[in-house]
PDB file with one MODEL, atoms N, CA, C and O in Angstrom:
MODEL        1
ATOM      1  N   MET A   1       0.842  -1.181   0.000  1.00  0.00           N
ATOM      2  CA  MET A   1       0.000   0.000   0.000  1.00  0.00           C
ATOM      3  C   MET A   1       0.885   1.240   0.000  1.00  0.00           C
ATOM      4  O   MET A   1       1.894   1.285   0.704  1.00  0.00           O
ATOM      5  N   GLY A   2       0.513   2.238  -0.781  1.00  0.00           N
ATOM      6  CA  GLY A   2       1.274   3.471  -0.836  1.00  0.00           C
ATOM      7  C   GLY A   2       0.844   4.447   0.241  1.00  0.00           C
ATOM      8  O   GLY A   2      -0.120   4.207   0.967  1.00  0.00           O
ATOM      9  N   ILE A   3       1.567   5.543   0.335  1.00  0.00           N
ATOM     10  CA  ILE A   3       1.289   6.542   1.369  1.00  0.00           C
ATOM     11  C   ILE A   3      -0.110   7.138   1.214  1.00  0.00           C
ATOM     12  O   ILE A   3      -0.823   7.304   2.204  1.00  0.00           O
ATOM     13  N   GLU A   4      -0.502   7.458   0.000  1.00  0.00           N
ATOM     14  CA  GLU A   4      -1.827   8.055  -0.220  1.00  0.00           C
ATOM     15  C   GLU A   4      -2.936   7.084   0.162  1.00  0.00           C
ATOM     16  O   GLU A   4      -3.946   7.488   0.738  1.00  0.00           O
ATOM     17  N   GLU A   5      -2.754   5.800  -0.158  1.00  0.00           N
ATOM     18  CA  GLU A   5      -3.744   4.793   0.221  1.00  0.00           C
ATOM     19  C   GLU A   5      -3.805   4.650   1.740  1.00  0.00           C
ATOM     20  O   GLU A   5      -4.882   4.475   2.309  1.00  0.00           O
ATOM     21  N   ASP A   6      -2.641   4.725   2.394  1.00  0.00           N
ATOM     22  CA  ASP A   6      -2.595   4.656   3.856  1.00  0.00           C
ATOM     23  C   ASP A   6      -3.344   5.834   4.469  1.00  0.00           C
ATOM     24  O   ASP A   6      -4.081   5.664   5.441  1.00  0.00           O
ATOM     25  N   LYS A   7      -3.161   7.022   3.908  1.00  0.00           N
ATOM     26  CA  LYS A   7      -3.856   8.207   4.413  1.00  0.00           C
ATOM     27  C   LYS A   7      -5.364   8.057   4.251  1.00  0.00           C
ATOM     28  O   LYS A   7      -6.126   8.395   5.157  1.00  0.00           O
ATOM     29  N   LYS A   8      -5.796   7.549   3.093  1.00  0.00           N
ATOM     30  CA  LYS A   8      -7.228   7.345   2.860  1.00  0.00           C
ATOM     31  C   LYS A   8      -7.797   6.339   3.848  1.00  0.00           C
ATOM     32  O   LYS A   8      -8.912   6.510   4.341  1.00  0.00           O
ATOM     33  N   LEU A   9      -7.031   5.283   4.140  1.00  0.00           N
ATOM     34  CA  LEU A   9      -7.482   4.276   5.086  1.00  0.00           C
ATOM     35  C   LEU A   9      -7.653   4.881   6.484  1.00  0.00           C
ATOM     36  O   LEU A   9      -8.623   4.580   7.179  1.00  0.00           O
ATOM     37  N   ILE A  10      -6.723   5.719   6.885  1.00  0.00           N
ATOM     38  CA  ILE A  10      -6.834   6.385   8.192  1.00  0.00           C
ATOM     39  C   ILE A  10      -8.077   7.262   8.239  1.00  0.00           C
ATOM     40  O   ILE A  10      -8.838   7.203   9.205  1.00  0.00           O
ATOM     41  N   ILE A  11      -8.292   8.067   7.215  1.00  0.00           N
ATOM     42  CA  ILE A  11      -9.450   8.969   7.178  1.00  0.00           C
ATOM     43  C   ILE A  11     -10.750   8.164   7.215  1.00  0.00           C
ATOM     44  O   ILE A  11     -11.662   8.497   7.972  1.00  0.00           O
ATOM     45  N   GLU A  12     -10.841   7.109   6.404  1.00  0.00           N
ATOM     46  CA  GLU A  12     -12.048   6.292   6.373  1.00  0.00           C
ATOM     47  C   GLU A  12     -12.295   5.613   7.713  1.00  0.00           C
ATOM     48  O   GLU A  12     -13.436   5.525   8.166  1.00  0.00           O
ATOM     49  N   THR A  13     -11.228   5.132   8.348  1.00  0.00           N
ATOM     50  CA  THR A  13     -11.348   4.462   9.637  1.00  0.00           C
ATOM     51  C   THR A  13     -11.839   5.434  10.704  1.00  0.00           C
ATOM     52  O   THR A  13     -12.710   5.090  11.503  1.00  0.00           O
ATOM     53  N   LEU A  14     -11.285   6.648  10.722  1.00  0.00           N
ATOM     54  CA  LEU A  14     -11.698   7.631  11.720  1.00  0.00           C
ATOM     55  C   LEU A  14     -13.134   8.092  11.491  1.00  0.00           C
ATOM     56  O   LEU A  14     -13.881   8.283  12.451  1.00  0.00           O
ATOM     57  N   LYS A  15     -13.524   8.272  10.243  1.00  0.00           N
ATOM     58  CA  LYS A  15     -14.896   8.697   9.948  1.00  0.00           C
ATOM     59  C   LYS A  15     -15.903   7.608  10.295  1.00  0.00           C
ATOM     60  O   LYS A  15     -17.050   7.913  10.621  1.00  0.00           O
ATOM     61  N   ALA A  16     -15.496   6.349  10.231  1.00  0.00           N
ATOM     62  CA  ALA A  16     -16.395   5.234  10.542  1.00  0.00           C
ATOM     63  C   ALA A  16     -16.670   5.113  12.036  1.00  0.00           C
ATOM     64  O   ALA A  16     -17.662   4.504  12.436  1.00  0.00           O
ATOM     65  N   LYS A  17     -15.802   5.686  12.863  1.00  0.00           N
ATOM     66  CA  LYS A  17     -15.983   5.644  14.317  1.00  0.00           C
ATOM     67  C   LYS A  17     -16.951   6.756  14.704  1.00  0.00           C
ATOM     68  O   LYS A  17     -16.579   7.929  14.717  1.00  0.00           O
ATOM     69  N   THR A  18     -18.181   6.393  15.017  1.00  0.00           N
ATOM     70  CA  THR A  18     -19.195   7.409  15.288  1.00  0.00           C
ATOM     71  C   THR A  18     -19.239   7.840  16.746  1.00  0.00           C
ATOM     72  O   THR A  18     -19.752   8.917  17.048  1.00  0.00           O
ATOM     73  N   THR A  19     -18.718   7.031  17.656  1.00  0.00           N
ATOM     74  CA  THR A  19     -18.808   7.376  19.076  1.00  0.00           C
ATOM     75  C   THR A  19     -17.535   7.990  19.621  1.00  0.00           C
ATOM     76  O   THR A  19     -17.512   8.448  20.764  1.00  0.00           O
ATOM     77  N   LYS A  20     -16.484   8.010  18.835  1.00  0.00           N
ATOM     78  CA  LYS A  20     -15.194   8.484  19.321  1.00  0.00           C
ATOM     79  C   LYS A  20     -14.541   9.334  18.235  1.00  0.00           C
ATOM     80  O   LYS A  20     -14.547   8.959  17.062  1.00  0.00           O
ATOM     81  N   THR A  21     -13.974  10.486  18.627  1.00  0.00           N
ATOM     82  CA  THR A  21     -13.348  11.354  17.625  1.00  0.00           C
ATOM     83  C   THR A  21     -11.853  11.542  17.846  1.00  0.00           C
ATOM     84  O   THR A  21     -11.161  12.035  16.956  1.00  0.00           O
ATOM     85  N   LYS A  22     -11.345  11.163  19.004  1.00  0.00           N
ATOM     86  CA  LYS A  22      -9.917  11.313  19.296  1.00  0.00           C
ATOM     87  C   LYS A  22      -9.329   9.946  19.631  1.00  0.00           C
ATOM     88  O   LYS A  22      -9.965   9.125  20.292  1.00  0.00           O
ATOM     89  N   PHE A  23      -8.108   9.716  19.165  1.00  0.00           N
ATOM     90  CA  PHE A  23      -7.494   8.404  19.288  1.00  0.00           C
ATOM     91  C   PHE A  23      -6.048   8.529  19.749  1.00  0.00           C
ATOM     92  O   PHE A  23      -5.375   9.524  19.483  1.00  0.00           O
ATOM     93  N   TYR A  24      -5.590   7.500  20.444  1.00  0.00           N
ATOM     94  CA  TYR A  24      -4.181   7.412  20.827  1.00  0.00           C
ATOM     95  C   TYR A  24      -3.380   6.943  19.626  1.00  0.00           C
ATOM     96  O   TYR A  24      -3.926   6.331  18.708  1.00  0.00           O
ATOM     97  N   LEU A  25      -2.097   7.228  19.632  1.00  0.00           N
ATOM     98  CA  LEU A  25      -1.231   6.783  18.543  1.00  0.00           C
ATOM     99  C   LEU A  25      -1.268   5.267  18.417  1.00  0.00           C
ATOM    100  O   LEU A  25      -1.200   4.741  17.306  1.00  0.00           O
ATOM    101  N   ARG A  26      -1.374   4.559  19.530  1.00  0.00           N
ATOM    102  CA  ARG A  26      -1.413   3.089  19.475  1.00  0.00           C
ATOM    103  C   ARG A  26      -2.626   2.590  18.694  1.00  0.00           C
ATOM    104  O   ARG A  26      -2.581   1.500  18.123  1.00  0.00           O
ATOM    105  N   ASP A  27      -3.719   3.376  18.659  1.00  0.00           N
ATOM    106  CA  ASP A  27      -4.888   2.994  17.873  1.00  0.00           C
ATOM    107  C   ASP A  27      -4.564   2.993  16.378  1.00  0.00           C
ATOM    108  O   ASP A  27      -5.081   2.168  15.626  1.00  0.00           O
ATOM    109  N   PHE A  28      -3.715   3.912  15.960  1.00  0.00           N
ATOM    110  CA  PHE A  28      -3.300   3.970  14.556  1.00  0.00           C
ATOM    111  C   PHE A  28      -2.385   2.791  14.231  1.00  0.00           C
ATOM    112  O   PHE A  28      -2.400   2.278  13.112  1.00  0.00           O
ATOM    113  N   ASN A  29      -1.596   2.368  15.202  1.00  0.00           N
ATOM    114  CA  ASN A  29      -0.725   1.205  14.993  1.00  0.00           C
ATOM    115  C   ASN A  29      -1.553  -0.042  14.723  1.00  0.00           C
ATOM    116  O   ASN A  29      -1.116  -0.922  13.981  1.00  0.00           O
ATOM    117  N   LYS A  30      -2.742  -0.135  15.313  1.00  0.00           N
ATOM    118  CA  LYS A  30      -3.620  -1.290  15.093  1.00  0.00           C
ATOM    119  C   LYS A  30      -4.163  -1.315  13.665  1.00  0.00           C
ATOM    120  O   LYS A  30      -4.477  -2.382  13.139  1.00  0.00           O
ATOM    121  N   ILE A  31      -4.273  -0.154  13.042  1.00  0.00           N
ATOM    122  CA  ILE A  31      -4.751  -0.095  11.654  1.00  0.00           C
ATOM    123  C   ILE A  31      -3.718  -0.714  10.713  1.00  0.00           C
ATOM    124  O   ILE A  31      -4.068  -1.311   9.695  1.00  0.00           O
ATOM    125  N   PHE A  32      -2.433  -0.561  11.070  1.00  0.00           N
ATOM    126  CA  PHE A  32      -1.330  -1.047  10.240  1.00  0.00           C
ATOM    127  C   PHE A  32      -0.441  -2.015  11.027  1.00  0.00           C
ATOM    128  O   PHE A  32       0.692  -1.671  11.361  1.00  0.00           O
ATOM    129  N   PRO A  33      -0.938  -3.219  11.327  1.00  0.00           N
ATOM    130  CA  PRO A  33      -0.126  -4.152  12.132  1.00  0.00           C
ATOM    131  C   PRO A  33       1.162  -4.592  11.440  1.00  0.00           C
ATOM    132  O   PRO A  33       2.096  -5.044  12.102  1.00  0.00           O
ATOM    133  N   GLU A  34       1.217  -4.465  10.121  1.00  0.00           N
ATOM    134  CA  GLU A  34       2.411  -4.886   9.380  1.00  0.00           C
ATOM    135  C   GLU A  34       3.499  -3.813   9.382  1.00  0.00           C
ATOM    136  O   GLU A  34       4.637  -4.091   9.004  1.00  0.00           O
ATOM    137  N   LYS A  35       3.168  -2.605   9.796  1.00  0.00           N
ATOM    138  CA  LYS A  35       4.147  -1.508   9.817  1.00  0.00           C
ATOM    139  C   LYS A  35       4.744  -1.348  11.214  1.00  0.00           C
ATOM    140  O   LYS A  35       4.127  -1.693  12.221  1.00  0.00           O
ATOM    141  N   LYS A  36       5.951  -0.822  11.240  1.00  0.00           N
ATOM    142  CA  LYS A  36       6.596  -0.516  12.512  1.00  0.00           C
ATOM    143  C   LYS A  36       5.938   0.734  13.097  1.00  0.00           C
ATOM    144  O   LYS A  36       5.503   1.609  12.350  1.00  0.00           O
ATOM    145  N   PRO A  37       5.862   0.824  14.431  1.00  0.00           N
ATOM    146  CA  PRO A  37       5.240   2.002  15.065  1.00  0.00           C
ATOM    147  C   PRO A  37       5.850   3.325  14.601  1.00  0.00           C
ATOM    148  O   PRO A  37       5.135   4.320  14.481  1.00  0.00           O
ATOM    149  N   ARG A  38       7.138   3.353  14.343  1.00  0.00           N
ATOM    150  CA  ARG A  38       7.800   4.586  13.888  1.00  0.00           C
ATOM    151  C   ARG A  38       7.269   5.017  12.517  1.00  0.00           C
ATOM    152  O   ARG A  38       7.095   6.210  12.269  1.00  0.00           O
ATOM    153  N   GLU A  39       7.011   4.058  11.631  1.00  0.00           N
ATOM    154  CA  GLU A  39       6.464   4.378  10.307  1.00  0.00           C
ATOM    155  C   GLU A  39       5.069   4.993  10.434  1.00  0.00           C
ATOM    156  O   GLU A  39       4.742   5.966   9.753  1.00  0.00           O
ATOM    157  N   VAL A  40       4.251   4.411  11.317  1.00  0.00           N
ATOM    158  CA  VAL A  40       2.894   4.917  11.528  1.00  0.00           C
ATOM    159  C   VAL A  40       2.945   6.317  12.128  1.00  0.00           C
ATOM    160  O   VAL A  40       2.178   7.196  11.737  1.00  0.00           O
ATOM    161  N   SER A  41       3.845   6.515  13.071  1.00  0.00           N
ATOM    162  CA  SER A  41       4.005   7.827  13.700  1.00  0.00           C
ATOM    163  C   SER A  41       4.386   8.883  12.671  1.00  0.00           C
ATOM    164  O   SER A  41       3.854   9.992  12.696  1.00  0.00           O
ATOM    165  N   LYS A  42       5.300   8.550  11.771  1.00  0.00           N
ATOM    166  CA  LYS A  42       5.708   9.493  10.729  1.00  0.00           C
ATOM    167  C   LYS A  42       4.538   9.828   9.809  1.00  0.00           C
ATOM    168  O   LYS A  42       4.374  10.980   9.407  1.00  0.00           O
ATOM    169  N   LEU A  43       3.722   8.822   9.474  1.00  0.00           N
ATOM    170  CA  LEU A  43       2.567   9.038   8.614  1.00  0.00           C
ATOM    171  C   LEU A  43       1.549   9.959   9.295  1.00  0.00           C
ATOM    172  O   LEU A  43       1.023  10.880   8.671  1.00  0.00           O
ATOM    173  N   VAL A  44       1.278   9.704  10.577  1.00  0.00           N
ATOM    174  CA  VAL A  44       0.335  10.539  11.323  1.00  0.00           C
ATOM    175  C   VAL A  44       0.865  11.967  11.429  1.00  0.00           C
ATOM    176  O   VAL A  44       0.109  12.919  11.232  1.00  0.00           O
ATOM    177  N   ASN A  45       2.141  12.129  11.736  1.00  0.00           N
ATOM    178  CA  ASN A  45       2.735  13.467  11.820  1.00  0.00           C
ATOM    179  C   ASN A  45       2.638  14.209  10.493  1.00  0.00           C
ATOM    180  O   ASN A  45       2.387  15.414  10.469  1.00  0.00           O
ATOM    181  N   GLU A  46       2.833  13.502   9.405  1.00  0.00           N
ATOM    182  CA  GLU A  46       2.716  14.119   8.075  1.00  0.00           C
ATOM    183  C   GLU A  46       1.281  14.590   7.833  1.00  0.00           C
ATOM    184  O   GLU A  46       1.063  15.659   7.263  1.00  0.00           O
ATOM    185  N   MET A  47       0.304  13.788   8.267  1.00  0.00           N
ATOM    186  CA  MET A  47      -1.098  14.175   8.095  1.00  0.00           C
ATOM    187  C   MET A  47      -1.455  15.375   8.968  1.00  0.00           C
ATOM    188  O   MET A  47      -2.296  16.188   8.585  1.00  0.00           O
ATOM    189  N   VAL A  48      -0.823  15.494  10.141  1.00  0.00           N
ATOM    190  CA  VAL A  48      -1.027  16.676  10.986  1.00  0.00           C
ATOM    191  C   VAL A  48      -0.445  17.903  10.292  1.00  0.00           C
ATOM    192  O   VAL A  48      -1.077  18.959  10.258  1.00  0.00           O
ATOM    193  N   THR A  49       0.752  17.766   9.744  1.00  0.00           N
ATOM    194  CA  THR A  49       1.398  18.855   9.024  1.00  0.00           C
ATOM    195  C   THR A  49       0.560  19.301   7.825  1.00  0.00           C
ATOM    196  O   THR A  49       0.479  20.491   7.521  1.00  0.00           O
ATOM    197  N   ASP A  50      -0.066  18.326   7.143  1.00  0.00           N
ATOM    198  CA  ASP A  50      -0.909  18.623   5.980  1.00  0.00           C
ATOM    199  C   ASP A  50      -2.255  19.236   6.373  1.00  0.00           C
ATOM    200  O   ASP A  50      -2.992  19.714   5.510  1.00  0.00           O
ATOM    201  N   GLY A  51      -2.578  19.226   7.670  1.00  0.00           N
ATOM    202  CA  GLY A  51      -3.841  19.794   8.119  1.00  0.00           C
ATOM    203  C   GLY A  51      -5.018  18.841   8.055  1.00  0.00           C
ATOM    204  O   GLY A  51      -6.165  19.269   8.177  1.00  0.00           O
ATOM    205  N   ILE A  52      -4.755  17.554   7.865  1.00  0.00           N
ATOM    206  CA  ILE A  52      -5.822  16.558   7.802  1.00  0.00           C
ATOM    207  C   ILE A  52      -6.203  16.104   9.211  1.00  0.00           C
ATOM    208  O   ILE A  52      -7.381  15.971   9.542  1.00  0.00           O
ATOM    209  N   LEU A  53      -5.183  15.873  10.026  1.00  0.00           N
ATOM    210  CA  LEU A  53      -5.385  15.470  11.417  1.00  0.00           C
ATOM    211  C   LEU A  53      -4.903  16.590  12.326  1.00  0.00           C
ATOM    212  O   LEU A  53      -4.214  17.512  11.889  1.00  0.00           O
ATOM    213  N   GLU A  54      -5.277  16.496  13.599  1.00  0.00           N
ATOM    214  CA  GLU A  54      -4.786  17.463  14.574  1.00  0.00           C
ATOM    215  C   GLU A  54      -4.538  16.768  15.899  1.00  0.00           C
ATOM    216  O   GLU A  54      -5.170  15.765  16.230  1.00  0.00           O
ATOM    217  N   TYR A  55      -3.602  17.328  16.645  1.00  0.00           N
ATOM    218  CA  TYR A  55      -3.334  16.842  17.993  1.00  0.00           C
ATOM    219  C   TYR A  55      -4.295  17.519  18.949  1.00  0.00           C
ATOM    220  O   TYR A  55      -4.689  18.667  18.743  1.00  0.00           O
ATOM    221  N   TRP A  56      -4.669  16.801  19.994  1.00  0.00           N
ATOM    222  CA  TRP A  56      -5.487  17.343  21.067  1.00  0.00           C
ATOM    223  C   TRP A  56      -4.874  16.882  22.380  1.00  0.00           C
ATOM    224  O   TRP A  56      -4.538  15.707  22.529  1.00  0.00           O
ATOM    225  N   SER A  57      -4.728  17.780  23.317  1.00  0.00           N
ATOM    226  CA  SER A  57      -4.112  17.439  24.590  1.00  0.00           C
ATOM    227  C   SER A  57      -5.022  17.817  25.745  1.00  0.00           C
ATOM    228  O   SER A  57      -5.612  18.897  25.766  1.00  0.00           O
ATOM    229  N   SER A  58      -5.124  16.911  26.699  1.00  0.00           N
ATOM    230  CA  SER A  58      -5.885  17.187  27.913  1.00  0.00           C
ATOM    231  C   SER A  58      -4.975  17.744  28.993  1.00  0.00           C
ATOM    232  O   SER A  58      -5.433  18.105  30.078  1.00  0.00           O
ATOM    233  N   GLY A  59      -3.710  17.811  28.697  1.00  0.00           N
ATOM    234  CA  GLY A  59      -2.721  18.245  29.670  1.00  0.00           C
ATOM    235  C   GLY A  59      -1.880  17.079  30.151  1.00  0.00           C
ATOM    236  O   GLY A  59      -0.698  17.238  30.456  1.00  0.00           O
ATOM    237  N   SER A  60      -2.498  15.899  30.217  1.00  0.00           N
ATOM    238  CA  SER A  60      -1.755  14.731  30.664  1.00  0.00           C
ATOM    239  C   SER A  60      -1.593  13.694  29.557  1.00  0.00           C
ATOM    240  O   SER A  60      -0.757  12.797  29.663  1.00  0.00           O
ATOM    241  N   THR A  61      -2.369  13.812  28.522  1.00  0.00           N
ATOM    242  CA  THR A  61      -2.275  12.863  27.418  1.00  0.00           C
ATOM    243  C   THR A  61      -2.523  13.590  26.099  1.00  0.00           C
ATOM    244  O   THR A  61      -3.218  14.605  26.051  1.00  0.00           O
ATOM    245  N   THR A  62      -1.950  13.056  25.051  1.00  0.00           N
ATOM    246  CA  THR A  62      -2.134  13.631  23.725  1.00  0.00           C
ATOM    247  C   THR A  62      -2.868  12.625  22.848  1.00  0.00           C
ATOM    248  O   THR A  62      -2.526  11.443  22.802  1.00  0.00           O
ATOM    249  N   MET A  63      -3.874  13.120  22.164  1.00  0.00           N
ATOM    250  CA  MET A  63      -4.651  12.276  21.264  1.00  0.00           C
ATOM    251  C   MET A  63      -4.662  12.917  19.890  1.00  0.00           C
ATOM    252  O   MET A  63      -4.251  14.065  19.720  1.00  0.00           O
ATOM    253  N   ILE A  64      -5.137  12.159  18.913  1.00  0.00           N
ATOM    254  CA  ILE A  64      -5.130  12.607  17.528  1.00  0.00           C
ATOM    255  C   ILE A  64      -6.516  12.374  16.935  1.00  0.00           C
ATOM    256  O   ILE A  64      -7.143  11.348  17.197  1.00  0.00           O
ATOM    257  N   GLY A  65      -6.988  13.325  16.137  1.00  0.00           N
ATOM    258  CA  GLY A  65      -8.281  13.165  15.488  1.00  0.00           C
ATOM    259  C   GLY A  65      -8.333  13.943  14.197  1.00  0.00           C
ATOM    260  O   GLY A  65      -7.412  14.689  13.867  1.00  0.00           O
ATOM    261  N   LEU A  66      -9.423  13.764  13.467  1.00  0.00           N
ATOM    262  CA  LEU A  66      -9.619  14.531  12.244  1.00  0.00           C
ATOM    263  C   LEU A  66      -9.753  15.999  12.595  1.00  0.00           C
ATOM    264  O   LEU A  66     -10.418  16.350  13.570  1.00  0.00           O
ATOM    265  N   LYS A  67      -9.138  16.843  11.822  1.00  0.00           N
ATOM    266  CA  LYS A  67      -9.196  18.279  12.082  1.00  0.00           C
ATOM    267  C   LYS A  67     -10.636  18.766  11.983  1.00  0.00           C
ATOM    268  O   LYS A  67     -11.333  18.492  11.006  1.00  0.00           O
ATOM    269  N   GLY A  68     -11.068  19.492  13.008  1.00  0.00           N
ATOM    270  CA  GLY A  68     -12.411  20.050  13.026  1.00  0.00           C
ATOM    271  C   GLY A  68     -13.486  19.124  13.551  1.00  0.00           C
ATOM    272  O   GLY A  68     -14.651  19.516  13.620  1.00  0.00           O
ATOM    273  N   ALA A  69     -13.132  17.912  13.919  1.00  0.00           N
ATOM    274  CA  ALA A  69     -14.125  16.963  14.430  1.00  0.00           C
ATOM    275  C   ALA A  69     -14.026  16.869  15.938  1.00  0.00           C
ATOM    276  O   ALA A  69     -12.944  17.003  16.511  1.00  0.00           O
ATOM    277  N   GLY A  70     -15.156  16.637  16.573  1.00  0.00           N
ATOM    278  CA  GLY A  70     -15.136  16.408  18.005  1.00  0.00           C
ATOM    279  C   GLY A  70     -15.964  17.398  18.780  1.00  0.00           C
ATOM    280  O   GLY A  70     -16.376  18.434  18.259  1.00  0.00           O
ATOM    281  N   VAL A  71     -16.204  17.068  20.029  1.00  0.00           N
ATOM    282  CA  VAL A  71     -17.058  17.856  20.900  1.00  0.00           C
ATOM    283  C   VAL A  71     -16.488  19.248  21.125  1.00  0.00           C
ATOM    284  O   VAL A  71     -17.239  20.224  21.123  1.00  0.00           O
ATOM    285  N   GLN A  72     -15.163  19.364  21.320  1.00  0.00           N
ATOM    286  CA  GLN A  72     -14.591  20.684  21.593  1.00  0.00           C
ATOM    287  C   GLN A  72     -14.795  21.626  20.417  1.00  0.00           C
ATOM    288  O   GLN A  72     -14.959  22.827  20.628  1.00  0.00           O
ATOM    289  N   HIS A  73     -14.789  21.127  19.194  1.00  0.00           N
ATOM    290  CA  HIS A  73     -15.022  21.995  18.035  1.00  0.00           C
ATOM    291  C   HIS A  73     -16.478  22.414  17.949  1.00  0.00           C
ATOM    292  O   HIS A  73     -16.778  23.549  17.579  1.00  0.00           O
ATOM    293  N   GLU A  74     -17.383  21.505  18.288  1.00  0.00           N
ATOM    294  CA  GLU A  74     -18.803  21.854  18.272  1.00  0.00           C
ATOM    295  C   GLU A  74     -19.093  22.939  19.301  1.00  0.00           C
ATOM    296  O   GLU A  74     -19.891  23.841  19.044  1.00  0.00           O
ATOM    297  N   ALA A  75     -18.447  22.858  20.471  1.00  0.00           N
ATOM    298  CA  ALA A  75     -18.632  23.856  21.521  1.00  0.00           C
ATOM    299  C   ALA A  75     -18.060  25.207  21.093  1.00  0.00           C
ATOM    300  O   ALA A  75     -18.664  26.249  21.345  1.00  0.00           O
ATOM    301  N   GLU A  76     -16.890  25.186  20.442  1.00  0.00           N
ATOM    302  CA  GLU A  76     -16.267  26.432  19.984  1.00  0.00           C
ATOM    303  C   GLU A  76     -17.094  27.077  18.885  1.00  0.00           C
ATOM    304  O   GLU A  76     -17.218  28.301  18.844  1.00  0.00           O
ATOM    305  N   ASP A  77     -17.667  26.267  17.986  1.00  0.00           N
ATOM    306  CA  ASP A  77     -18.474  26.801  16.896  1.00  0.00           C
ATOM    307  C   ASP A  77     -19.749  27.454  17.420  1.00  0.00           C
ATOM    308  O   ASP A  77     -20.211  28.440  16.847  1.00  0.00           O
ATOM    309  N   SER A  78     -20.323  26.926  18.493  1.00  0.00           N
ATOM    310  CA  SER A  78     -21.573  27.484  19.021  1.00  0.00           C
ATOM    311  C   SER A  78     -21.352  28.794  19.752  1.00  0.00           C
ATOM    312  O   SER A  78     -22.302  29.554  19.937  1.00  0.00           O
ATOM    313  N   LYS A  79     -20.116  29.084  20.179  1.00  0.00           N
ATOM    314  CA  LYS A  79     -19.799  30.336  20.866  1.00  0.00           C
ATOM    315  C   LYS A  79     -19.744  31.518  19.915  1.00  0.00           C
ATOM    316  O   LYS A  79     -19.938  32.663  20.325  1.00  0.00           O
ATOM    317  N   GLU A  80     -19.484  31.246  18.661  1.00  0.00           N
ATOM    318  CA  GLU A  80     -19.293  32.339  17.685  1.00  0.00           C
ATOM    319  C   GLU A  80     -20.589  32.982  17.280  1.00  0.00           C
ATOM    320  O   GLU A  80     -20.592  33.910  16.470  1.00  0.00           O
TER     321      GLU A  80
ENDMDL
END
């Protein structure tokens, strides 16, 4: 699978999760069991740089999700 196909798989997988919008890096590793964790991390970081994904931090943990998705974005949008 190429990089673009991997990115599409990540996006499709995240969109299919209707009850959860933020994920740990280890969740992405489960999508690609044949890849080394470092390869998956580089792919996720590239998608963050491209503006497809974003990091979210609670202060004690960092999670990753689709940019603009999630409860915190819905709350911010309603304030405007």
